[in-house]
Each structure stands twice: as C-alpha cells, then as structure tokens.
C-alpha positions as CSV (number, residue, x, y, z in Angstrom):
1,X,0.2,0.0,-0.5
2,X,1.4,4.2,-0.5
3,X,2.8,5.4,2.5
4,X,0.7,7.6,4.6
5,X,1.3,10.7,5.4
6,X,4.6,10.8,7.3
7,X,2.9,12.3,10.9
8,X,4.4,8.9,12.4
9,X,8.1,9.3,12.0
10,X,9.1,10.2,14.8
11,X,6.1,7.6,16.5
12,X,7.3,4.3,18.2
13,X,5.6,0.9,17.8
14,X,5.7,-2.6,19.7
15,X,4.3,-5.6,17.6
16,X,3.3,-8.4,19.7
17,X,3.7,-11.7,18.3
18,X,3.8,-15.4,18.2
19,X,3.7,-16.2,15.0
20,X,6.6,-14.8,13.1
21,X,5.0,-15.2,9.7
22,X,2.2,-12.8,11.0
23,X,4.9,-10.5,13.0
24,X,6.7,-9.9,9.8
25,X,3.9,-8.8,8.0
26,X,2.3,-6.7,11.1
27,X,6.3,-4.6,11.6
28,X,6.4,-4.3,7.4
29,X,2.8,-2.5,8.1
30,X,3.9,0.0,10.2
31,X,6.9,1.0,8.2
32,X,4.6,1.6,5.3
33,X,2.3,3.5,7.5
34,X,5.0,5.8,8.1
35,X,6.0,4.8,11.6
36,X,9.7,5.3,12.8
37,X,11.0,2.8,15.6
38,X,9.3,-0.4,15.2
39,X,10.0,-2.8,17.8
40,X,8.9,-6.8,18.3
41,X,8.2,-9.3,20.6
42,X,7.3,-12.7,20.3
43,X,6.2,-13.8,24.0
44,X,3.9,-11.5,26.2
45,X,6.8,-12.2,29.1
46,X,8.9,-10.0,26.9
47,X,6.1,-7.7,26.1
48,X,5.3,-7.2,29.4
49,X,8.3,-6.0,30.8
50,X,9.2,-4.1,27.4
51,X,5.8,-2.1,28.1
52,X,6.3,-1.7,32.0
53,X,10.0,0.5,31.2
54,X,9.3,1.6,27.6
55,X,6.8,4.2,26.3
56,X,5.5,3.5,23.0
57,X,2.8,5.3,20.7
58,X,1.1,2.5,19.1
59,X,1.2,-1.6,20.5
60,X,-0.3,-4.5,18.2
61,X,-1.4,-7.6,20.0
62,X,-2.8,-10.7,18.9
63,X,-5.5,-11.7,21.2
64,X,-4.1,-15.9,21.5
65,X,-0.5,-17.8,21.8
66,X,-0.2,-21.4,21.0
67,X,2.3,-21.9,23.5
68,X,1.3,-20.1,26.2
69,X,-1.6,-19.7,28.9
70,X,-1.5,-15.8,29.1
71,X,-3.6,-13.9,26.1
72,X,-3.0,-10.6,24.4
73,X,-6.5,-10.0,26.5
74,X,-5.0,-10.9,29.6
75,X,-2.3,-8.9,29.0
76,X,-3.6,-5.5,28.4
77,X,-6.0,-6.3,31.3
78,X,-3.5,-6.3,33.6
79,X,-1.8,-3.4,32.2
80,X,-5.0,-0.7,31.8
81,X,-6.1,-1.9,35.4
82,X,-2.3,-1.2,37.0
83,X,-2.3,2.2,35.1
84,X,0.9,1.7,32.7
85,X,-0.4,2.8,29.7
86,X,-0.2,5.9,29.4
87,X,-3.2,7.9,27.3
88,X,-1.4,8.3,23.9
89,X,-0.9,4.7,23.4
90,X,-2.7,3.2,20.8
91,X,-3.6,-0.5,21.5
92,X,-5.0,-2.6,19.0
93,X,-6.2,-5.9,19.7
94,X,-6.0,-8.6,16.6
95,X,-7.7,-11.3,16.8
96,X,-8.9,-14.0,14.8
97,X,-11.8,-15.0,16.4
98,X,-15.2,-13.2,15.1
99,X,-17.7,-13.7,17.9
100,X,-19.0,-10.9,19.3
101,X,-18.4,-11.6,22.9
102,X,-14.6,-11.7,22.0
103,X,-14.5,-8.8,20.3
104,X,-16.7,-6.7,22.4
105,X,-14.2,-7.7,25.5
106,X,-11.2,-6.7,23.5
107,X,-12.9,-3.2,22.4
108,X,-14.0,-2.8,25.7
109,X,-10.8,-3.5,27.8
110,X,-8.8,-1.0,24.9
111,X,-10.9,1.8,24.3
112,X,-8.9,2.0,21.0
113,X,-9.2,-0.6,18.3
114,X,-9.5,-3.9,17.3
115,X,-8.7,-5.7,14.0
116,X,-10.4,-9.1,12.7
117,X,-8.6,-11.4,10.7
118,X,-7.2,-11.4,8.1
119,X,-6.3,-7.5,7.3
120,X,-5.3,-5.3,5.1
121,X,-2.4,-2.9,5.9
122,X,-5.4,0.0,5.0
123,X,-7.6,-1.2,7.5
124,X,-4.7,-1.2,10.4
125,X,-3.6,2.0,9.7
126,X,-7.3,2.9,9.4
127,X,-7.9,2.0,13.1
128,X,-4.8,3.1,14.2
129,X,-5.8,6.8,12.6
130,X,-9.0,7.0,14.0
131,X,-7.9,6.0,17.7
132,X,-5.2,8.7,17.4
133,X,-7.9,11.0,15.8
134,X,-10.2,10.4,18.9
135,X,-7.7,11.3,21.2
136,X,-6.8,14.8,19.5
137,X,-10.3,15.6,19.5
138,X,-10.2,15.2,23.3
139,X,-6.8,16.6,24.1
140,X,-8.2,19.3,26.2
141,X,-10.0,16.8,28.6
142,X,-6.6,14.7,28.9
143,X,-4.2,17.9,28.7
144,X,-6.3,19.2,32.1
145,X,-6.0,15.8,33.4
146,X,-2.1,15.9,33.3
147,X,-2.6,19.2,34.7
148,X,-4.2,17.4,37.8
149,X,-7.1,19.5,37.2
150,X,-9.5,17.1,37.6
151,X,-12.7,19.2,37.8
152,X,-12.2,20.7,34.3
153,X,-11.6,17.8,33.2
154,X,-14.7,16.6,34.4
155,X,-16.5,19.6,33.6
156,X,-15.5,19.4,29.6
157,X,-16.5,15.5,29.6
158,X,-19.9,16.2,30.9
159,X,-20.2,19.1,28.1
160,X,-19.3,16.6,25.4
161,X,-21.6,14.2,26.8
162,X,-24.1,16.2,27.0
163,X,-24.0,18.0,23.8
164,X,-23.8,14.8,21.8
165,X,-20.3,16.1,20.1
166,X,-18.0,13.5,19.4
167,X,-17.0,10.5,21.3
168,X,-19.4,11.3,24.0
169,X,-19.6,7.9,25.4
170,X,-15.7,7.7,25.8
171,X,-15.8,11.5,27.6
172,X,-18.7,10.4,30.1
173,X,-16.7,7.1,30.9
174,X,-13.4,9.1,31.6
175,X,-15.7,11.9,33.4
176,X,-17.6,9.6,35.4
177,X,-14.2,7.9,36.4
178,X,-13.0,11.2,37.4
179,X,-15.9,12.1,39.3
180,X,-15.6,8.6,41.6
181,X,-12.6,9.5,42.3
182,X,-12.6,12.9,43.1
183,X,-15.4,11.9,45.8
184,X,-18.5,12.8,43.9
185,X,-19.6,9.6,43.9
186,X,-23.9,10.9,43.5
187,X,-22.8,13.0,41.0
188,X,-20.9,9.8,38.8
189,X,-23.6,7.3,39.1
190,X,-26.1,10.1,37.9
191,X,-23.5,10.7,34.6
192,X,-23.2,6.5,34.4
193,X,-27.0,6.3,34.7
194,X,-27.3,8.8,32.0
195,X,-25.1,6.5,29.8
196,X,-26.8,4.0,30.7
197,X,-30.4,5.8,29.1
198,X,-28.4,7.1,26.7
199,X,-27.2,3.6,26.0
200,X,-27.0,0.3,28.0
201,X,-23.6,-0.4,28.1
202,X,-21.8,-3.1,30.7
203,X,-19.3,-0.6,31.4
204,X,-21.5,2.0,32.3
205,X,-23.5,-0.5,34.2
206,X,-20.6,-1.6,36.4
207,X,-19.5,2.3,36.6
208,X,-23.3,2.2,39.1
209,X,-22.1,-0.4,40.8
210,X,-19.1,1.0,42.0
211,X,-20.2,4.5,43.0
212,X,-23.2,1.9,45.0
213,X,-19.8,0.6,46.7
214,X,-17.8,4.1,47.4
215,X,-20.9,5.6,48.8
216,X,-21.0,2.8,51.4
217,X,-24.0,0.4,50.1
218,X,-22.4,-2.4,49.3
219,X,-26.1,-4.7,49.2
220,X,-27.2,-2.2,46.7
221,X,-24.1,-2.5,44.6
222,X,-24.4,-6.6,44.7
223,X,-28.3,-6.3,43.6
224,X,-26.7,-3.8,40.3
225,X,-24.2,-6.5,39.8
226,X,-25.7,-9.4,40.1
227,X,-28.1,-7.9,36.9
228,X,-25.3,-7.8,35.2
229,X,-23.8,-10.7,35.2
230,X,-27.1,-12.6,34.3
231,X,-27.2,-10.2,31.3
232,X,-23.3,-10.8,30.7
233,X,-21.5,-13.5,32.6
234,X,-18.1,-13.5,31.0
235,X,-17.9,-9.7,32.1
236,X,-14.6,-10.6,34.3
237,X,-14.3,-7.1,35.8
238,X,-17.8,-7.1,37.2
239,X,-16.8,-10.7,39.2
240,X,-13.9,-8.2,40.6
241,X,-16.4,-5.5,41.8
242,X,-18.7,-8.1,43.1
243,X,-16.5,-10.2,45.0
244,X,-15.0,-6.6,46.4
245,X,-18.8,-5.9,47.1
246,X,-19.1,-9.4,49.6
247,X,-16.0,-9.1,50.9
248,X,-17.1,-5.4,52.7
249,X,-20.5,-7.6,53.3
250,X,-18.0,-9.6,55.4
251,X,-19.5,-12.8,52.9
252,X,-16.1,-14.4,52.5
253,X,-17.6,-17.9,50.9
254,X,-19.3,-15.8,48.7
255,X,-16.1,-13.3,47.5
256,X,-13.8,-16.4,47.0
257,X,-16.8,-18.3,44.7
258,X,-16.7,-14.9,43.0
259,X,-13.1,-14.4,42.9
260,X,-12.8,-18.2,41.7
261,X,-14.7,-16.8,38.2
262,X,-12.5,-14.4,37.3
263,X,-9.5,-16.5,38.0
264,X,-11.3,-18.8,35.7
265,X,-12.2,-16.2,33.0
266,X,-9.0,-14.6,33.3
267,X,-6.4,-17.5,34.3
268,X,-3.0,-15.5,34.0
269,X,-4.3,-11.9,35.1
270,X,-1.4,-11.6,38.3
271,X,-4.0,-8.7,40.0
272,X,-6.6,-11.7,39.9
273,X,-4.5,-14.4,41.1
274,X,-3.3,-12.4,44.3
275,X,-6.8,-11.3,45.1
276,X,-8.2,-14.6,45.0
277,X,-4.9,-16.3,46.3
278,X,-4.6,-14.3,49.2
279,X,-8.9,-14.8,50.1
280,X,-8.5,-18.1,49.6
281,X,-5.6,-18.3,52.2
282,X,-6.8,-15.9,54.7
283,X,-10.3,-18.0,54.7
284,X,-8.7,-21.2,55.6
285,X,-8.4,-22.7,52.2
286,X,-4.6,-22.5,52.5
287,X,-3.5,-25.0,49.9
288,X,-5.7,-22.9,47.0
289,X,-4.6,-20.1,48.5
290,X,-0.8,-20.8,48.5
291,X,-0.7,-22.6,45.0
292,X,-2.3,-19.2,43.8
293,X,0.0,-17.3,45.2
294,X,2.9,-19.6,43.6
295,X,1.3,-19.3,40.1
296,X,0.9,-15.2,40.5
297,X,5.0,-14.9,41.7
298,X,6.1,-17.0,38.7
299,X,4.1,-15.2,36.5
300,X,4.7,-11.7,37.8
301,X,7.5,-11.1,40.9
302,X,9.3,-8.8,38.2
303,X,6.3,-6.8,37.4
304,X,4.7,-3.8,38.5
305,X,1.3,-5.8,39.3
306,X,2.5,-7.9,41.6
307,X,2.2,-7.5,45.7
308,X,4.9,-8.5,47.8
309,X,2.4,-9.5,50.2
310,X,1.7,-12.9,48.8
311,X,5.7,-13.7,49.6
312,X,4.8,-13.3,52.9
313,X,1.7,-15.7,52.9
314,X,3.9,-17.9,51.1
315,X,6.6,-17.5,53.8
316,X,3.7,-18.5,56.3
317,X,2.5,-21.6,54.1
318,X,6.0,-22.4,53.9
319,X,6.5,-22.5,57.5
320,X,3.6,-24.2,58.7
321,X,5.1,-27.2,55.8
322,X,8.3,-27.3,57.5
323,X,9.9,-26.2,54.1
324,X,13.1,-24.7,54.8
325,X,14.1,-24.5,51.3
326,X,11.2,-23.0,50.1
327,X,11.2,-20.1,52.8
328,X,14.5,-19.5,52.4
329,X,14.0,-18.9,48.7
330,X,10.7,-16.6,49.5
331,X,13.4,-14.6,52.3
332,X,15.4,-14.1,49.2
333,X,12.9,-12.8,46.6
334,X,11.2,-10.1,49.6
335,X,15.4,-9.5,50.0
336,X,15.6,-8.6,46.1
337,X,12.5,-6.7,45.8
338,X,13.2,-4.8,48.9
339,X,16.8,-4.0,47.4
340,X,14.9,-2.7,43.8
341,X,12.6,-0.7,45.5
342,X,12.8,3.3,45.2
343,X,10.4,3.3,48.4
344,X,11.9,0.4,50.8
345,X,9.9,0.9,53.9
346,X,7.0,-1.1,52.7
347,X,9.4,-4.1,51.4
348,X,11.6,-3.9,54.1
349,X,8.3,-4.5,56.9
350,X,7.2,-7.4,54.6
351,X,10.8,-8.5,55.1
352,X,11.0,-8.4,58.1
353,X,8.2,-11.1,58.9
354,X,9.8,-13.7,56.8
355,X,12.8,-13.3,58.7
356,X,11.0,-13.7,61.7
357,X,9.7,-16.9,60.1
358,X,13.3,-17.9,58.8
359,X,14.2,-18.0,62.7
360,X,11.4,-19.9,63.9
361,X,11.8,-22.2,61.8
362,X,15.5,-22.4,62.2
363,X,14.7,-22.4,65.8
364,X,16.2,-19.3,67.0
365,X,13.3,-18.3,69.3
366,X,15.0,-15.7,71.3
367,X,15.2,-13.7,67.8
368,X,11.4,-14.2,66.8
369,X,10.4,-13.6,70.1
370,X,12.3,-9.8,70.1
371,X,10.9,-9.2,66.8
372,X,7.5,-9.8,67.9
373,X,8.0,-7.8,70.8
374,X,9.6,-5.2,68.3
375,X,6.3,-4.8,66.6
376,X,3.7,-4.7,69.2
377,X,5.2,-1.9,70.4
378,X,4.5,-0.3,67.6
379,X,0.8,-1.3,67.0
380,X,-0.4,2.8,67.9
381,X,2.5,4.1,65.3
382,X,0.5,6.0,62.6
383,X,3.1,4.3,59.9
384,X,1.9,0.4,61.0
385,X,-1.4,-0.5,59.0
386,X,-3.8,-3.3,58.7
387,X,-1.5,-5.4,56.3
388,X,1.2,-5.2,59.4
389,X,-2.0,-5.6,61.8
390,X,-3.0,-9.5,60.0
391,X,1.0,-10.1,59.5
392,X,2.1,-9.7,63.1
393,X,-1.5,-11.2,64.3
394,X,-0.5,-14.5,62.1
395,X,3.3,-14.5,63.7
396,X,1.8,-14.4,67.0
397,X,-0.4,-17.1,66.4
398,X,3.2,-19.0,64.8
399,X,4.1,-18.1,68.3
400,X,1.5,-20.2,70.4
401,X,1.8,-23.2,68.0
402,X,5.0,-23.8,69.2
403,X,4.3,-23.2,72.8
404,X,6.5,-19.7,73.1
405,X,4.6,-17.7,75.2
406,X,4.5,-13.8,75.3
407,X,3.4,-12.1,77.9
408,X,2.6,-8.9,76.3
409,X,0.6,-10.9,73.5
410,X,-3.2,-10.3,75.1
411,X,-2.1,-6.6,75.4
412,X,-1.0,-6.1,71.9
413,X,-4.2,-8.1,70.3
414,X,-6.8,-5.9,72.3
415,X,-4.9,-2.9,71.5
416,X,-4.6,-4.2,67.6
417,X,-8.9,-4.8,67.6
418,X,-9.4,-1.6,68.9
419,X,-7.5,0.4,66.3
420,X,-8.3,-2.0,63.3
421,X,-11.7,-3.1,63.7
422,X,-13.2,-0.9,61.6
423,X,-16.6,-3.0,60.1
424,X,-17.6,-6.3,60.6
425,X,-15.0,-7.2,56.9
426,X,-12.2,-6.0,58.9
427,X,-12.9,-7.7,62.2
428,X,-13.5,-10.9,60.4
429,X,-9.9,-10.7,58.7
430,X,-8.0,-9.7,61.2
431,X,-9.8,-13.0,63.1
432,X,-8.8,-15.0,60.4
433,X,-5.1,-13.9,60.4
434,X,-5.2,-15.1,64.1
435,X,-6.6,-18.1,63.5
436,X,-4.5,-21.3,65.4
437,X,-3.1,-18.7,68.0
438,X,-5.8,-19.4,70.9
439,X,-9.0,-16.8,71.9
440,X,-7.3,-14.3,69.6
441,X,-10.2,-14.2,66.9
442,X,-12.3,-14.3,70.2
443,X,-10.3,-11.0,71.5
444,X,-10.5,-9.5,68.4
445,X,-14.3,-9.8,68.0
446,X,-14.5,-8.7,71.4
447,X,-12.9,-5.6,70.4
448,X,-15.0,-4.8,67.1
449,X,-17.8,-5.3,70.0
450,X,-16.6,-2.3,72.1
451,X,-15.9,-0.6,69.2
452,X,-19.5,-0.4,68.5
453,X,-20.6,0.2,72.1
454,X,-18.4,3.1,72.0
455,X,-19.8,4.7,69.4
456,X,-23.7,3.9,70.3
457,X,-22.5,5.1,73.9
458,X,-21.6,8.7,72.0
459,X,-24.5,9.3,69.6
460,X,-26.8,8.9,72.4
461,X,-25.7,11.7,73.5
462,X,-26.8,13.6,69.9
463,X,-30.2,12.2,70.6
464,X,-30.6,13.9,74.1
465,X,-29.5,17.2,72.0
466,X,-25.8,17.0,73.2
467,X,-23.7,16.3,70.0
468,X,-20.9,18.3,70.8
469,X,-20.7,15.7,73.3
470,X,-21.2,13.1,70.6
471,X,-18.2,14.6,68.9
472,X,-15.9,15.3,71.9
473,X,-16.5,11.3,73.4
474,X,-15.8,10.0,69.7
475,X,-12.6,12.3,70.0
476,X,-11.5,11.1,72.9
477,X,-11.7,7.4,71.5
478,X,-10.3,7.9,68.5
479,X,-7.1,9.7,69.7
480,X,-7.0,6.6,72.7
481,X,-7.5,4.3,69.8
482,X,-6.8,5.7,66.4
483,X,-10.0,3.5,64.9
484,X,-10.7,5.5,61.7
485,X,-14.4,4.1,61.6
486,X,-14.3,6.3,65.5
487,X,-12.8,9.2,64.0
488,X,-14.9,9.7,60.7
489,X,-17.9,9.4,62.9
490,X,-16.9,12.8,65.1
491,X,-16.1,14.5,61.5
492,X,-19.7,13.2,60.0
493,X,-21.1,14.2,63.5
494,X,-19.4,17.7,63.6
495,X,-20.3,18.9,59.7
496,X,-23.5,17.8,60.3
497,X,-24.2,19.9,64.3
498,X,-21.6,22.4,63.6
499,X,-23.9,25.3,64.0
500,X,-24.8,24.1,67.1
501,X,-21.4,23.5,68.6
502,X,-19.3,26.2,70.7
503,X,-16.5,24.8,70.6
504,X,-16.1,23.6,66.6
505,X,-12.9,25.5,65.4
506,X,-11.1,23.8,67.9
507,X,-13.0,20.5,67.6
508,X,-12.6,21.0,63.6
509,X,-9.0,21.6,64.4
510,X,-8.4,18.4,66.5
511,X,-10.8,16.1,63.8
512,X,-8.7,17.2,61.3
513,X,-5.0,16.6,62.8
514,X,-6.5,12.9,63.4
515,X,-8.1,12.2,60.1
516,X,-4.7,13.1,58.4
517,X,-2.2,11.1,61.1
518,X,-4.2,8.0,60.7
519,X,-5.2,8.7,57.0
520,X,-8.9,7.6,57.9
521,X,-10.4,9.4,54.7
522,X,-7.9,6.7,52.3
523,X,-10.3,3.9,50.9
524,X,-10.8,0.5,52.6
525,X,-8.1,-2.2,52.3
526,X,-8.3,-4.2,48.9
527,X,-6.5,-7.3,49.1
528,X,-4.2,-8.7,46.7
529,X,-3.8,-4.3,45.0
530,X,-1.6,-3.0,47.3
531,X,1.0,-1.2,44.2
532,X,0.4,2.1,43.6
533,X,-1.9,3.8,40.9
534,X,-4.0,1.0,40.5
535,X,-7.0,1.3,38.3
536,X,-10.0,0.0,39.5
537,X,-11.7,-2.8,37.9
538,X,-14.3,-1.2,35.3
539,X,-12.5,2.1,35.3
540,X,-10.4,3.7,32.8
541,X,-6.9,4.2,33.4
542,X,-5.9,8.0,33.7
543,X,-2.8,9.4,33.0
544,X,-2.3,11.2,36.3
545,X,-1.6,7.5,38.0
546,X,0.7,6.6,34.9
547,X,4.1,6.5,36.1
548,X,7.0,6.7,33.4
549,X,9.4,4.2,33.1
550,X,12.3,4.7,35.2
551,X,15.5,4.8,33.9
552,X,17.0,2.3,35.5
553,X,14.8,0.2,33.8
554,X,12.4,-2.6,35.2
555,X,14.2,-4.2,37.5
556,X,15.1,-1.0,39.3
557,X,11.5,0.0,39.8
558,X,9.7,-3.9,40.2
559,X,8.2,-2.9,43.3
560,X,5.6,0.2,43.5
561,X,4.8,0.6,47.3
562,X,0.4,1.9,48.3
C-alpha cells in the first residue's frame, strides 16, 4: 500500500505476535504507514517487560498465543488496571475470532481499537488513525488531567456528553471515572445512569455498582452486579467488583466463589490471582491460596503488578509445611524486591516478617520473640497499617502453635482490635489472620464489639441534644485507639451539627489532625491491590496515575509501594 502521510515518523510501535510470519507482516505494514521505530517480540512475558520500562505510541497485540496460557487480553487487562499505559498509546488488539463476545471484550478493555484477521494494511492504518484522531479530539480533557485539574476535566467531559459531541460516550466514561475518584460519588452515579439511559453499556452499569460501593452501599452494589452478570456472565471486571462488595459485607465465602470465577475467566491475570489467592489463604483454604499465590509469583515477580504480600503469605505456608528451602527462597525474593525498590519502607516491613518466620524455622526463638515484641510496641504508630496488623497476628499465632508464650501478646491483640476493627469485614479478616493463636480471634471480635459500644454510647448524646458531647467522646476514643471509624464518625457529626457547637473551631482542628495522622479518609484495604496507582476494575486508566518508566529499568522499579 502507498505510504500514509509521514505524521508517524517520530512514533514508536511495539508488535506482539507469536507467529514469525504474521509478526513480519505487521512490522512491514507499520513501516509502510510511516512509523519511525518498530520493536517486536514473540512472547507476552517479554512484551510485559518492554511495556513496563518503555513508552510506545502504538501497540499491536495478538489475542491468542499457541504456546502460552496467557492471552493478549490478559496482558491488556493487567496493564490497564495497573495504569501502565499512558493516554497517548494506541493499543490495537488483533484476533481471528469473529464472535461478538470476544471482539466486544477486546474493544471494551482497549478503548482504542480491535482488528479481525485477515486484515489489510489499509484497515490497520484506518484503526490506528481513527484512535489517534479521537485522542486529538479529546486533547483538552487529557491536558486538564495531565495538569491534575480534575474538576475542569470532568466538566469538559460532561459538556461533551450532554451536547453529544464526537466521542461523547468515551468522554462520559472518563468524566464518571474522574468524579468517582474525586469522591463525587452521587454525580458519578448520575452520569453512569445517564449513559445507561442513552445507550446501555456494561461499563456504565458496572460504574453504577462502583459508585454504590464507594458510597457505602455494598448490598445495593451486589444487586446491580447480579443483574449485570446475568446479562453478561463473561464480564471479568464485574466479578472483581462483586467480590469486593461481598468482602465488604463480610461474606467471605461468596467473595471467594466470585474470585474463583474471575480467575477462571482470566487464568493468567496477576492481579486476580493475587486477590483470589490471598482471600483463599485468609479464609482457611491455605493449599488453594498458596497454589494461586505461587502461580502469581512465577508469572509476575518482576512485574509492577505484583504485590509482595503474596510472598509473605507463601512464607507462612512454607513454615507451616516445614519447607525450609522454600522459606529461604521466599526470604531471598523479598530481599531482592526490597533492594530494587525506590521506597523500601514497606518491602522492609514485609521482609522482616519473613525473616522472623525463618528464625522460627531454624529454632532461633529468642530472635523471633524479640521481633514480635518490637512490632507489638509499634501498633499505635501511624505507619502501622492493616496489612502489618494481619502479619503480626499471624506471626503471634505461630508462637502459640510452638508453645512460645509472649507476655505482651494479649495486650497487643486488644490494641490491634480497637484500632483496626472498623467493620465486620475488617474484623473477620483480622480474626482469620489470627487463626490458630488460641483465643486471639475471640479477643478481636470482642474488640469490635467494644468499638460498636463506644460509638453507640457517644451517639446517644446527640439523641439527647448534645452533639458536641458526641464529638468530644468520639474524638477522645479516636485519639486513644487510632480507630478510623470513630474518627470519621466524629467528623460526620461535627459537619452535620457545626452550627450548634460553640467549640466547633477547636473540635474541627482536632478532627482534621486525627484524620491526617491516621489516614482515616483513605479507601478501605483491598486484598491483592497494594500497588500504587492501580485502576479499579471497570475503570479507566487516567494519566494522573501513569508512572513513566524509570531510567534504571524494570529491575530498579519492580515494586511500587502503596
């Protein structure tokens, strides 16, 4: 075909195709189109590494690879969800399957283009140029996002949607995502519902469920998702959100079944293997969990999508199985991840847990006891998070299993419970982590009951006409325990009755200081999603979360901390 206008001469492209002949044809077609630099690879694992450390204007990816369990769709899904593709990249999925379901799935995830085999060079050029034209048309929106002017970007999206300008559905999806991430949940839900009314799309219905979940209505989200899954039982992102909703309701068994479905649909998705494996492990299905986490490790240890907490759970499993060689290997893997990280605080914490387990395995009990005491003394430190709490409880349970009494254990467990029991789900997660540790699970549940009692007693003052007394009582408990639920309850009452409180300014200052100290406004913890900048299932990868490749390459940036 004749060369297209040379406006792609500075572009860089990546061709991912296992068949040498097909790969050569794609490379030739791109060069005829005028693309300046064309890289190529035959394996998806190589492609993942290239995309994590390099930046490409155009990516052509085959959907199916004969000798790999992973598909092009799996790669795209993980890249999109972990925000490893910048906005300007045009991702074209190439598939020989003409069925609506497979084509729709590819188009749904890419938001750029798909191409059915056999295709001509002209058809490929048309797909790339159309996608680039759309990105140019929405440049004002993208520029506002790059400048982190999210309010302006959302407003531009809403204007384009309401006026039905070119690419109005695409703009609506970006706008709703911005509203949702900005905490404007009701506005996001309204926009998603407007899209549904105009043109029913799975991502819009999923967006409604995400908005319901983020506004504290997990039961409503489950109802919305059940309807969506009935209509499209192969929509993997819907299972992700359903699992999260069921988890937040404390229905761990249902959540586990849902995650099983998600991993069966996308068996090579690192993020889904992590979520499924972690929940299986915590709920007592340790063999299933360890197998899934081991598979995620083999697939993605050197990937930014990998969560090092998986290695910690594997370390516990290997200690329980008396697998000293496997435990030593896990410590070595965590050491490598720590050494490669630019922000090693979290990798240091995780490595310390694994080293304590290795000390137990090698019967260096004095060191293991000292490690546990040191961690127990830091339970109220602001940087001590839910993940640290679960790991410490699991470590203390191993001491109990080995008849190694720790005098400080009960006090530490009670303190942990009062700090982190913010909901039924968090309470049960902590109790699961403490399983095997004597009466630790019961002490944790008792702590949750105490938090509920504190809240109820404080709220009684509001019912009696003393909202300021409610805030003061909740604040005192929040300062004592660091419990995010108590702190946020104080904030909500303070905002609702501010005009009736003589001490409002001072109370507001105390509340905001506590909220900042304990990060009580942060989103709730999600299993297997501890890497920074991850896109929520069903969401859009926004450039504000895109991390440009570090000049030292993949090995220097293998782990992003939360």
